[in-house]
N, CA, C and O of each residue as an XYZ file, in Angstrom:
376
protein
N       0.854     -1.175      0.000
C       0.000      0.000      0.000
C       0.899      1.237      0.000
O       1.873      1.321      0.748
N       0.546      2.189     -0.856
C       1.308      3.436     -0.904
C       0.913      4.327      0.273
O      -0.112      4.110      0.920
N       1.731      5.315      0.531
C       1.421      6.269      1.593
C       0.129      7.008      1.289
O      -0.665      7.269      2.192
N      -0.086      7.346      0.024
C      -1.327      8.030     -0.358
C      -2.538      7.149     -0.080
O      -3.548      7.618      0.446
N      -2.435      5.876     -0.435
C      -3.538      4.948     -0.169
C      -3.789      4.803      1.329
O      -4.936      4.728      1.769
N      -2.714      4.764      2.106
C      -2.843      4.673      3.561
C      -3.543      5.916      4.117
O      -4.411      5.808      4.983
N      -3.168      7.072      3.626
C      -3.784      8.307      4.082
C      -5.277      8.346      3.750
O      -6.086      8.802      4.558
N      -5.629      7.875      2.577
C      -7.045      7.812      2.193
C      -7.802      6.906      3.150
O      -8.915      7.234      3.564
N      -7.218      5.781      3.503
C      -7.857      4.878      4.470
C      -8.040      5.550      5.826
O      -9.077      5.383      6.468
N      -7.038      6.306      6.262
C      -7.148      7.019      7.536
C      -8.275      8.047      7.460
O      -9.089      8.136      8.380
N      -8.334      8.822      6.376
C      -9.395      9.820      6.216
C     -10.772      9.162      6.241
O     -11.679      9.642      6.922
N     -10.928      8.084      5.514
C     -12.250      7.449      5.429
C     -12.640      6.729      6.714
O     -13.818      6.435      6.920
N     -11.675      6.440      7.580
C     -11.974      5.788      8.855
C     -12.517      6.765      9.889
O     -13.102      6.346     10.888
N     -12.329      8.062      9.661
C     -12.791      9.074     10.618
C     -14.236      9.445     10.295
O     -14.533      9.970      9.221
N     -15.119      9.165     11.236
C     -16.543      9.447     11.041
C     -17.052     10.583     11.900
O     -18.223     10.951     11.808
N     -16.199     11.141     12.728
C     -16.591     12.181     13.657
C     -16.031     13.530     13.200
O     -14.834     13.647     12.938
N     -16.902     14.559     13.103
C     -16.459     15.871     12.618
C     -15.381     16.485     13.498
O     -14.408     17.043     12.991
N     -15.545     16.386     14.811
C     -14.556     16.961     15.729
C     -13.207     16.270     15.580
O     -12.161     16.919     15.604
N     -13.236     14.955     15.426
C     -11.991     14.210     15.240
C     -11.332     14.589     13.915
O     -10.112     14.742     13.851
N     -12.138     14.742     12.850
C     -11.594     15.126     11.549
C     -11.008     16.526     11.630
O      -9.931     16.776     11.088
N     -11.697     17.440     12.296
C     -11.196     18.811     12.442
C      -9.872     18.812     13.203
O      -8.932     19.506     12.815
N      -9.797     18.045     14.267
C      -8.559     17.965     15.048
C      -7.434     17.365     14.209
O      -6.301     17.844     14.251
N      -7.742     16.328     13.456
C      -6.747     15.688     12.590
C      -6.237     16.672     11.544
O      -5.033     16.776     11.309
N      -7.166     17.394     10.918
C      -6.769     18.401      9.926
C      -5.857     19.448     10.544
O      -4.838     19.814      9.957
N      -6.219     19.931     11.727
C      -5.411     20.950     12.407
C      -4.010     20.433     12.742
O      -3.043     21.194     12.757
N      -3.917     19.142     13.008
C      -2.627     18.555     13.362
C      -1.731     18.299     12.154
O      -0.514     18.463     12.242
N      -2.318     17.900     11.028
C      -1.451     17.523      9.898
C      -1.302     18.598      8.829
O      -0.362     18.553      8.036
N      -2.218     19.564      8.798
C      -2.117     20.640      7.820
C      -1.743     21.941      8.515
O      -2.122     22.175      9.662
N      -0.997     22.784      7.811
C      -0.732     24.122      8.327
C      -1.986     24.969      8.108
O      -2.885     24.588      7.359
N      -2.029     26.102      8.763
C      -3.148     27.021      8.589
C      -3.278     27.433      7.126
O      -4.388     27.514      6.601
N      -2.163     27.689      6.472
C      -2.151     28.080      5.050
C      -2.697     26.953      4.178
O      -3.473     27.201      3.255
N      -2.295     25.716      4.467
C      -2.786     24.574      3.685
C      -4.293     24.416      3.848
O      -4.998     24.127      2.881
N      -4.785     24.604      5.064
C      -6.232     24.528      5.288
C      -6.969     25.660      4.590
O      -8.053     25.456      4.042
N      -6.381     26.860      4.607
C      -6.976     27.992      3.890
C      -7.032     27.718      2.388
O      -8.032     28.019      1.737
N      -5.960     27.147      1.840
C      -5.919     26.819      0.413
C      -6.969     25.765      0.066
O      -7.648     25.862     -0.956
N      -7.091     24.769      0.922
C      -8.081     23.717      0.701
C      -9.497     24.285      0.762
O     -10.345     23.946     -0.063
N      -9.745     25.149      1.740
C     -11.066     25.777      1.867
C     -11.373     26.661      0.655
O     -12.503     26.676      0.167
N     -10.368     27.398      0.169
C     -10.561     28.234     -1.017
C     -10.873     27.377     -2.235
O     -11.736     27.726     -3.041
N     -10.172     26.258     -2.368
C     -10.432     25.355     -3.501
C     -11.884     24.882     -3.465
O     -12.570     24.881     -4.487
N     -12.342     24.482     -2.287
C     -13.726     24.021     -2.151
C     -14.704     25.162     -2.440
O     -15.720     24.952     -3.104
N     -14.407     26.361     -1.950
C     -15.285     27.509     -2.175
C     -15.412     27.841     -3.656
O     -16.512     28.101     -4.144
N     -14.297     27.833     -4.370
C     -14.394     28.172     -5.792
C     -15.131     27.086     -6.563
O     -15.815     27.381     -7.543
N     -14.999     25.825     -6.131
C     -15.784     24.750     -6.752
C     -17.270     24.950     -6.478
O     -18.100     24.749     -7.365
N     -17.605     25.345     -5.255
C     -19.003     25.641     -4.919
C     -19.530     26.801     -5.758
O     -20.653     26.754     -6.260
N     -18.713     27.840     -5.905
C     -19.121     28.996     -6.707
C     -19.348     28.611     -8.168
O     -20.336     29.019     -8.780
N     -18.431     27.824     -8.719
C     -18.594     27.356    -10.103
C     -19.866     26.528    -10.231
O     -20.650     26.703    -11.164
N     -20.051     25.635     -9.287
C     -21.233     24.778     -9.280
C     -22.515     25.612     -9.187
O     -23.549     25.255     -9.752
N     -22.423     26.725     -8.465
C     -23.577     27.612     -8.307
C     -23.828     28.523     -9.489
O     -24.793     29.288     -9.489
N     -22.964     28.452    -10.508
C     -23.202     29.215    -11.722
C     -22.390     30.482    -11.883
O     -22.559     31.199    -12.870
N     -21.503     30.780    -10.930
C     -20.671     31.980    -11.077
C     -19.654     31.780    -12.201
O     -19.207     30.663    -12.458
N     -19.305     32.856    -12.850
C     -18.323     32.782    -13.931
C     -16.910     32.695    -13.353
O     -16.650     33.114    -12.225
N     -16.017     32.141    -14.155
C     -14.625     32.029    -13.737
C     -14.030     33.405    -13.457
O     -13.302     33.588    -12.482
N     -14.339     34.352    -14.305
C     -13.792     35.704    -14.127
C     -14.279     36.363    -12.842
O     -13.502     37.019    -12.147
N     -15.553     36.194    -12.526
C     -16.061     36.807    -11.293
C     -15.443     36.146    -10.059
O     -15.175     36.819     -9.064
N     -15.221     34.851    -10.120
C     -14.585     34.136     -9.009
C     -13.139     34.601     -8.857
O     -12.676     34.845     -7.743
N     -12.428     34.721     -9.975
C     -11.032     35.184     -9.937
C     -10.949     36.563     -9.310
O     -10.064     36.836     -8.499
N     -11.864     37.416     -9.686
C     -11.873     38.782     -9.155
C     -12.238     38.786     -7.671
O     -11.611     39.486     -6.876
N     -13.250     38.007     -7.303
C     -13.720     37.975     -5.918
C     -12.623     37.517     -4.949
O     -12.462     38.091     -3.873
N     -11.869     36.476     -5.337
C     -10.859     35.910     -4.439
C      -9.427     36.337     -4.782
O      -8.465     35.945     -4.121
N      -9.319     37.156     -5.839
C      -8.002     37.628     -6.287
C      -7.039     36.472     -6.542
O      -5.925     36.421     -6.021
N      -7.525     35.552     -7.369
C      -6.715     34.400     -7.767
C      -6.692     34.315     -9.284
O      -7.502     34.942     -9.968
N      -5.761     33.538     -9.796
C      -5.624     33.417    -11.247
C      -6.724     32.532    -11.829
O      -7.290     31.677    -11.148
N      -7.004     32.765    -13.094
C      -7.981     31.929    -13.797
C      -7.513     30.481    -13.887
O      -8.336     29.570    -13.979
N      -6.192     30.259    -13.862
C      -5.649     28.892    -13.952
C      -6.171     28.010    -12.822
O      -6.525     26.853    -13.051
N      -6.222     28.548    -11.605
C      -6.729     27.779    -10.466
C      -8.187     27.402    -10.672
O      -8.617     26.308    -10.305
N      -8.931     28.307    -11.254
C     -10.361     28.101    -11.430
C     -10.641     27.177    -12.605
O     -11.586     26.388    -12.567
N      -9.829     27.271    -13.639
C     -10.020     26.433    -14.826
C      -9.946     24.952    -14.472
O     -10.715     24.148    -15.001
N      -9.035     24.590    -13.589
C      -8.924     23.188    -13.160
C     -10.244     22.728    -12.553
O     -10.742     21.650    -12.878
N     -10.807     23.548    -11.672
C     -12.083     23.206    -11.056
C     -13.211     23.112    -12.069
O     -14.075     22.242    -11.969
N     -13.198     24.001    -13.031
C     -14.222     23.994    -14.075
C     -14.168     22.700    -14.890
O     -15.201     22.114    -15.216
N     -12.958     22.269    -15.211
C     -12.800     21.011    -15.968
C     -13.310     19.822    -15.169
O     -13.933     18.913    -15.717
N     -13.041     19.837    -13.870
C     -13.507     18.748    -13.005
C     -15.029     18.690    -13.015
O     -15.606     17.607    -13.122
N     -15.681     19.834    -12.905
C     -17.137     19.866    -12.812
C     -17.834     19.548    -14.134
O     -19.015     19.201    -14.143
N     -17.117     19.662    -15.241
C     -17.716     19.345    -16.542
C     -17.853     17.841    -16.762
O     -18.662     17.405    -17.582
N     -17.069     17.046    -16.033
C     -17.134     15.588    -16.178
C     -18.364     15.055    -15.449
O     -18.539     15.299    -14.256
N     -19.208     14.334    -16.166
C     -20.404     13.748    -15.565
C     -20.048     12.777    -14.435
O     -20.797     12.644    -13.468
N     -18.913     12.108    -14.561
C     -18.512     11.099    -13.576
C     -17.674     11.675    -12.437
O     -17.143     10.920    -11.622
N     -17.550     12.992    -12.370
C     -16.713     13.640    -11.359
C     -17.237     13.393     -9.946
O     -18.404     13.654     -9.653
N     -16.375     12.895     -9.088
C     -16.719     12.704     -7.682
C     -17.049     14.042     -7.036
O     -18.005     14.146     -6.267
N     -16.266     15.058     -7.346
C     -16.495     16.389     -6.785
C     -17.863     16.913     -7.203
O     -18.617     17.425     -6.375
N     -18.176     16.787     -8.465
C     -19.484     17.230     -8.962
C     -20.611     16.497     -8.242
O     -21.596     17.109     -7.826
N     -20.459     15.188     -8.099
C     -21.486     14.396     -7.420
C     -21.642     14.812     -5.958
O     -22.762     14.886     -5.453
N     -20.533     15.083     -5.279
C     -20.597     15.538     -3.887
C     -21.291     16.896     -3.777
O     -22.112     17.108     -2.885
N     -20.960     17.807     -4.680
C     -21.606     19.122     -4.677
C     -23.103     18.991     -4.934
O     -23.899     19.684     -4.300
N     -23.493     18.117     -5.847
C     -24.913     17.914     -6.137
C     -25.638     17.316     -4.937
O     -26.785     17.670     -4.663
N     -24.975     16.413     -4.222
C     -25.585     15.829     -3.021
C     -25.810     16.892     -1.950
O     -26.840     16.889     -1.276
N     -24.850     17.799     -1.792
C     -24.923     18.800     -0.722
C     -25.699     20.051     -1.111
O     -26.341     20.666     -0.259
N     -25.650     20.438     -2.389
C     -26.202     21.737     -2.800
C     -27.203     21.654     -3.937
O     -27.707     22.685     -4.383
N     -27.504     20.464     -4.415
C     -28.426     20.325     -5.536
C     -27.690     20.354     -6.863
O     -26.466     20.477     -6.906
N     -28.444     20.240     -7.939
C     -27.860     20.217     -9.283
C     -27.186     21.523     -9.622
O     -27.542     22.580     -9.102
N     -26.205     21.435    -10.502
C     -25.452     22.612    -10.933
C     -26.373     23.594    -11.634
O     -27.259     23.209    -12.397
N     -26.143     24.879    -11.357
C     -26.909     25.933    -12.005
C     -26.566     25.975    -13.491
O     -25.417     25.757    -13.875
N     -27.566     26.255    -14.321
C     -27.339     26.421    -15.754
C     -26.605     27.727    -15.981
O     -26.903     28.739    -15.347
N     -25.654     27.697    -16.882
C     -24.871     28.905    -17.189
C     -25.373     29.550    -18.438
O     -24.841     30.578    -18.859
C-alpha cells in the first residue's frame, strides 16, 4: 500500500467531525487549510453558476486555479461534482 492509499484509508476511517477537524489541524498548516477551503469555495461557486472571471476577481486568484475546477465539474462522472450535487443540488445552468 502506498502512503497516499494509507492516508485515504485514515481519512475514510474518521466518522466524527470533531476528530476530523482535530486531525486536519494537526497535519495541515493554517495556510494549507486555507488553500483547501478556497479550492472548495471556488468549486461551490462554479457549481452555483458563477463565472470564472467573477470568481477570480472575488478571491483575487488566477484563472488557472479556477479552470482546473471547471474542468472537473464538466465531467459527468466527477466525484467532486457528485458531492456538490448531493450537498447543494444540481449545478446551475450557465
